[in-house]
C-alpha positions as CSV (number, residue, x, y, z in Angstrom):
1,M,-50.3,72.9,147.4
2,V,-53.0,72.0,149.5
3,I,-56.6,71.0,148.2
4,E,-59.1,71.4,150.9
5,K,-61.6,68.6,151.3
6,S,-64.4,70.9,150.3
7,K,-63.0,71.5,146.8
8,Y,-63.4,67.6,146.1
9,K,-65.6,66.7,143.5
10,T,-67.9,63.8,144.0
11,D,-70.0,61.9,141.2
12,A,-72.8,59.8,141.7
13,R,-72.4,57.0,139.1
14,K,-75.4,54.6,138.6
15,N,-74.7,51.0,137.4
16,M,-70.9,51.7,136.9
17,K,-69.4,49.7,134.3
18,G,-72.4,47.6,134.2
19,G,-72.6,47.1,138.0
20,D,-75.4,47.4,140.2
21,G,-76.5,50.5,142.3
22,T,-74.7,53.8,142.8
23,V,-71.1,54.3,143.0
24,Y,-69.9,57.4,144.6
25,V,-66.5,58.6,143.1
26,T,-64.7,61.5,145.0
27,E,-61.8,62.7,142.8
28,F,-59.1,64.1,145.5
29,V,-56.9,65.8,142.6
30,S,-57.4,66.4,138.9
31,S,-55.1,64.5,136.2
32,A,-53.1,67.8,135.6
33,E,-52.2,67.4,139.7
34,L,-51.1,63.9,138.6
35,N,-48.9,65.4,135.9
36,E,-50.8,63.8,133.5
37,K,-49.6,60.3,134.6
38,G,-52.7,59.2,135.7
39,R,-56.5,59.8,135.8
40,L,-58.0,58.9,139.3
41,F,-56.9,59.6,142.9
42,G,-59.7,59.2,145.1
43,N,-62.3,57.6,147.2
44,I,-64.8,55.0,146.1
45,H,-67.7,54.5,148.3
46,L,-69.9,51.5,147.8
47,D,-73.0,51.0,149.8
48,P,-74.4,47.5,150.3
49,G,-75.4,46.3,146.9
50,A,-73.6,48.3,144.9
51,S,-71.0,47.1,142.7
52,I,-68.3,48.2,139.8
53,G,-68.7,45.4,137.0
54,Y,-66.1,43.7,135.3
55,H,-64.0,45.7,132.9
56,V,-60.4,45.3,131.4
57,H,-57.9,48.1,132.0
58,E,-55.7,48.9,128.8
59,G,-52.8,51.3,129.2
60,E,-53.5,51.9,132.8
61,S,-53.2,50.3,136.0
62,E,-55.4,50.5,139.1
63,L,-55.0,50.1,142.7
64,F,-57.4,49.4,145.2
65,Y,-56.9,50.2,149.1
66,I,-59.7,49.0,151.3
67,I,-60.4,51.8,154.1
68,K,-63.5,50.3,155.3
69,G,-65.7,47.6,155.0
70,E,-65.6,44.1,153.2
71,A,-65.7,43.7,149.5
72,I,-65.9,40.7,146.9
73,Y,-63.0,41.4,144.1
74,N,-62.9,39.5,140.8
75,D,-59.3,39.7,139.7
76,N,-59.6,38.2,135.8
77,G,-62.5,35.8,137.0
78,T,-61.3,34.5,140.4
79,E,-63.2,36.0,143.4
80,Y,-61.4,37.2,146.6
81,P,-62.5,38.9,149.8
82,L,-61.1,42.3,150.5
83,C,-61.3,43.9,153.8
84,E,-59.9,46.9,155.8
85,G,-56.1,47.4,155.0
86,D,-56.0,45.0,151.9
87,T,-54.9,46.2,148.5
88,A,-55.9,44.9,145.1
89,V,-53.9,45.8,142.0
90,V,-55.0,45.2,138.1
91,T,-52.3,45.8,135.4
92,S,-52.7,46.9,131.8
93,G,-54.4,44.1,129.8
94,N,-56.1,42.5,132.9
95,G,-59.7,42.9,134.3
96,H,-61.4,43.4,137.6
97,S,-64.5,44.2,139.2
98,I,-65.5,44.9,143.0
99,A,-68.8,44.2,144.9
100,N,-70.4,45.2,148.5
101,K,-72.3,42.1,149.2
102,G,-72.5,42.9,152.8
103,T,-74.7,44.9,155.2
104,E,-71.9,47.7,155.6
105,P,-70.7,50.4,153.2
106,V,-67.1,50.0,151.6
107,D,-64.8,52.7,151.3
108,L,-61.7,52.4,149.3
109,I,-58.9,54.8,147.9
110,A,-58.3,54.3,144.1
111,L,-55.2,55.0,142.1
112,I,-55.5,55.0,138.3
113,L,-51.8,55.4,136.7
114,Y,-51.3,55.3,133.0
115,A,-48.9,52.3,132.1
C-alpha cells in the first residue's frame, strides 16, 4: 500500500489540550491502517508560541521525534529542551506537554499506540 502525500488529512487545532495558539496535525495513516493498535501516526507542526497543553495518557503511549526546530517538553512536571533528532516518550498513566518558545517552527513525528 502507498499513501500519497496529497491524501493526508491536516487539522488545525486551536488551544490543543489547553495549549496556546494553533497546532497543525497531519495524519499519515488511519487507525485502521495501524491495525487498530493506535490512533495517530503523523506530523505535528508548532509555529512559534504554539503548544500542546499538559495532559495524561491512559491506555496508550505517545512518541515524539523532532524533525525540525527546538521545543520545551514537559515530562510529568519536569521540563527538557528537545531539538532535531531527539525522541520523547510518554507511557500510559503519565503526562506531558510540548511548547515552541523559539522563533522558528517545530515539526515532529508523533505516534500514539494503545497500551
